[in-house]
N, C-alpha and C positions, 0 to 999 in steps of 0.2 A: 606416437613417435616417441610421439612422443616416445633404467638399467641398474640393476641394484648392486649396490657395494656391500660386500660382507664385511661387517664389523663386529668385534667382540662383544658379546652380551655379558656384561659383568656387574654392573652396577645398577641398583634399583632406585628410582626416584619416587617422588611422592605419588599417592594414588590419583588417577585421573578422575575428574568428575563424570558422572555417567550421562550419556547421550540419550535424550528422549527419542523414541522412534517417531512420534507425531510431530516433533518440532527438534530437528537436528541442530538448529542453531541457538537453542536455548540453553543456558546454563541454570542447572537446578539451584535454587537459592538456598537450599540446606547443605550446600558444600561452599560456602563462602571462604572458609580457610584453606580448603584445597585449591581453590581458584587462584588465591593469592600465592600460594605456595609454587603453583605451577607457573605463574608469571614470573617468578623470581627465579625458579630453577630449571624450568623446561627449556632445553636448548631450541625448540621449535618457536618459542616465544622471542623472536628476533629483536634485537635491541630497538626500542622505539615503538614497538607494536604491543597494544594492551590486549589483554584478554578480555572479551566482552562480558558484561554482566546480564546480556541477554536482551536488554531493552533497545539496544542499537547495534545488534550482531553484525549487521551487514552495511553499518553506516561507516563510511571512510573517515578517517581522522583529518582533521583540518590541517590545511598546508602550513608549513613551518619554515620555508625557505626565507633566509634574510633578504630584504628588498635591496635593489641596486639603486643608490642615489644618483641621478644625472645632473642635477641642477644646483649643486652646492660646491663646485670646484672640483678641479682635477684629482687633487689629494683625497678628498671624501670619496669621489667615483672609485678610485682604484681601491681604497680601503674597503668600500662596500662590495666591490667586484671580488676582491679576496676573500671576503667573508662569505659570499655565494659559492665560490670555487671550493671552500673548505667545507661547506655544508653539502655540497653535491658529491664530492669525492670523500665520502665517509667509508667506514669499514664495510658497510652493507652493499654499497654500490660496487665498491672494488671487487668483493667477493662474487656479487651477481655478475660483473663483467668477466671474471674468471670462470665461473661455472658456465656462462654461456658460451664461452669459446671452447670449453672442455666438451660440452655435448655437440658443438658444431665440428669438432675434430673427430669425436665419436662417429658422427654420421659421415664424414669423410672416410674413415676407417671401413665402415660397413659397405660404403660404395665400392672401395677398392676390393675388398673381400669378395663381394658379389660379383664384380667384373671378372675377377680371377677364377671364381667357381665356374662361371659361364665358358670362360675360355678353356677350361678342363673338363668340359662335357657334363657339368652338373647344372641342370635347368629345372629346378623345383623350388621357386621362391616361398611358396606357403611352407613346404616342408622345411625350408631353411629357417623360418621364423618359429616353427613349432619348438625348436630347442630352446629359444628365448623365453617363450611363455612357460615351458616347463621348468626352466632354471629359476624364473621368478616364483613360481609355485613351490618349488622345492626349498627355496631360501627363506621365504617370508612366511609361508602358511604354517610351518612347524613353530616359528615364533608366536604368530598370531594364536595358535592353540595352546601354546605355553602361557600366554598372557590371559586368554579368555576360557581356557579349558575347553575340552571337548563339547560339552553341553552348551557353553557360550558360543563357540565357533558354529555349532549346528544352528543356534538361533540367529546367529549373524546371516547363515546361508538362507534361513527360511523367511526371515523378515527383511533384510536389506539386501539379499543377493541378487534380486531382479534389477537393482540399479547399476550393480557392478557387471552383470551380464550385459546390459545395454552398452556400458562403457566398452567393455572387451569386444563385443560384436563390432562396434563402430571402429575400434583400433584395428582390429584384424582386417576388416574390409577396407579400411583406408589404405593399410599397408598393400593389400592385394591389388587393389585398383590403381594405386600409383605405379607399382612394379609394371602392370599390364600397359599402363598408358606410355611408358618408355619403348614399349614394343611395337607401338602402332604409330605415334606421332613423333615430332622432331624433338631434339634435345633442348633447343631453344624455346620452344612452345612449352615443354614441360617445365623449364625453369622460370617462365614468366607465369604460367597458369598456377603453378605451386604457390604463388604469393597470395592467391585467393584465400588461403588459410588465415592470413593476417587479420583482414576485416572481419571474416566470420569469427575468429577467436575474439576480436575486440567487442563484437555484438554479444556473444554469449557471456564473456566475462562482466560486461555491463549489465546483462540480464541477472546474472547470479550475485555479483558483488556490488553493483551500482557505484563504481568507481567515478570520481569527477575527472573526466578528461580535459586537459588544458591545450590550448592551440599550439604550445611548444611540443606537446607530445605528438601531435599531428605532424608537426614539422619534423620531429624525430623520425618517425615512420617514413616521412617523404624523403628524408637524407639517406637512411638506411636503404630504401628502395632505389635511390640513385646510385649507390654503391653496387647493388645488384645489376643495375642497367649497365654499369660500366664493364662488369663481368660478362655479361650477356654480349655486349659489344665486342669484348675480347675474343669471346669464342667464336662469334661470327667472322672476325677479321683473320682468325688464326684457322678458320675452315674446320671447326671441331664437330659441327653439325653433321647430321646424316639424313637421308631423305625419308619422308614419312611413308608408311605402309597404308595407313588409313587415318588421315590427320583428323576428321571430324570424330571418329570413334575414339581415338587417342585422347583428343582433347576433352571429350565428355568424361572419359575415365579419370583424366588429371582433376577436372574441376569437381567431380563428385569425391574424389578421394581426398583433395584439398579441404573440401567443405567438412567431411568426416574428421580430418586432422584438426580443423579449428575447433569443432564441437568437442573432440575427446580432450584436447589441450585445456580448454576452459573448464570442462566438466570435471576433470581429474584435479584441477586447481581448486574447484569448490570442495571436492572431497577431502583433499589433504589439508585444507584449512580448517576443517571441522572434525577430522578423524585422525588416528594414528597412521603414520606412513605404512607401517608394515600391514595394517588391515586393508588399506586401499591397493597397495602394490600386490599383496597376496592374493587378494581377491581377483584383480585384473589377470595375474598369472594363471590362476585356477581356471577361470572361465575362458580365458584366452587359450588355454591348453585344449580344453574340450572343443571349442569352436574351430580352432586351427586344425586340430587332429582330424575332425570330422571332414573338413573342407579338403585338407590334403589328401585323405584317403580316398575322397571321391573324385578329386579332379587330377591328381598328379600321382596316382599309383602306378601309371605306366612310366612317368618321367623318372620316378623313383627306382623302378626296376631297371631302366635303361641308362641311368646316370652312371658316371664313373665313381666308383667308391674305392680310394686308396689313401695312402698316409697324407698326401698333399691335400686331398679334399676334406679329410677329417680335421686336419690342422687349421685350414681356412675356416671351416665351420665353427671350430673352437673361437678363433679369432673374431669372428663375425658375433658370435654369442656374447663374448666378453665385452666387446665394444658397446652392444646393445644393452648389457646388464648396467654398465656404468651409465649409459644414457638414461634408462628407465628408473635409476635411483637418483641422479643428479637433477634430472628435470622437474621432480616434485619438490625437491629442495629449492630449485630456483622459482618455482611457483610461489612458495612461501616467502622467499626473500624479496621477490620483485613481482612478476605476474606471468601468466601464460603467454600474454602478448609480447612481453619481453623476451620470452624463450624463443618465439617465432621470429622475432627480429634478430636475435643472436645467431641463429642458424643460417642467416643469409650469407655469412662469411665462409660457409663451409666449401664453396668452389675455390676459394683462395688457398685453403689447406689442401684441396684436391690438386691444384697446381703444383704445390711443394711435393706431393707424392709423385705427380706425373714427371717432374724434373728428373727424379732419381729412378722411378720404375719404367717409365715409358719415354724418356728422353724428350719432354715437350720443349718447345722453344716458346719461352714466356714472352707475352705481349705486355708492353709497358703500362697499359691500363689496369692490369691485375693488381699491381703495386699501388695503384691510386685508389681502387675499388675497396680495398680492405680498410685503410684509415677512415674513408668516407663512411663505411659501415659503423666503425666504432664511434666516429663523432655522432652518428644518428642515435646509437645507443645511450650516449651521454646526454644528448639533447633531450631525450625522451623523459628524463627525470630532472631537467634542469630547473623547472619551475616548482613541481610538486614532488615531495619525497616519496620514497617507495611505500611507506606506510598507508598512503591514501589509496592503493590499489584493493584494500580489503583487510579485515581483521583475521587474526588466528583465534580459534575458539576450539581447540582440540580435546574432544571428550570421548569416553568409551560409552557404548550404549547402555542405557539403563537396564535391559534385560540381560546382560552379561553379569554372572555372579563369580567368575573365576578370579585368578590373580592378575588384575589389571594394573600395570605400572607402565611409566613412560620408558621407552628405550632411550638410554643416556646417549646413544650414537645417532639418533635420528637426524638432527641437524646441528650437532655439536660444532662441525667445522663452520657453520654459517654464522656462529655468534661468538667465536674467539677471535 
């Protein structure tokens, strides 16, 4: 789900240390100066996150939230509580909140565009996402070749291409199954089962990064899910649901799709924490284009022929692709600033933005619970990092492969917005 932003490539930063194929998390000891330089100047090294020296590449940083003092008087309590609030609402959390709501808004935009395309006779969801993967490939792969050289890019495909192929395959099929689920089961069932991606993502994130989950994080997940529950109740009371064609089949599609979503989110987070963003997203776009193109030509060639192709259709496809481009670029940055689990919690608010679109486009009559659900979800996102700082979710250790001999430099715009 997990959208690329096009940023001007103008400035060259210090050379990235090389990444070993056998141990992607190890920092080669012969580059200590480069490692320190990256930690100081690499925008992807978000404030407070250390670049690993290799001995504890996946070990989270110890919690640093100031304690709340309960037993030394009211004045001391409020002073310690204020210190905790200041610690929680740092620049990194605020940027994570904003990035999370941006991707949530992008998801809403894609839903509106997809609905409008279907109403205009365009019913080829796999073909629709083909333009996204091709755009990712066209934007990020040339810069990867610029950094690695054609020879280094070729070695990347031969040596590490298999893992990006798996990532792209799961991403393509997750999108396909979720769209299919909406055609068979009810809207409310889809909304609830889609949440299965959250525990799946938490499990794989723990498997990859070994973060230390605190009980307040479980509480934050619960509160955010309660916000979703209020949205589902609102949809039920406003009779927005529709009858199921085959509920069992649709529910299975949604569960499998949500599982693939959770896996791809956590796996992409693992990749972007150890590799340049342009490498990961470029490879996702390349393999996604191939897989998606083959699948679309096999399953939707008749739909493509029968669909309505006119100016409105093309405009909606452009809008859909643009929203997904933003989503697929901001999401990896959010993985670096916070985590893939936080990303999945953030997009729970997308139905609220859908309501705002519906008020103007479809003249929905808002139900009051919608306006309660959104702040409840935001509170859950804040509580998630109430006790543990964002740095505890994993370290950044961004390196280029050791087998790359081209011009390997860090893109100055990778996460510049996340650190200023």
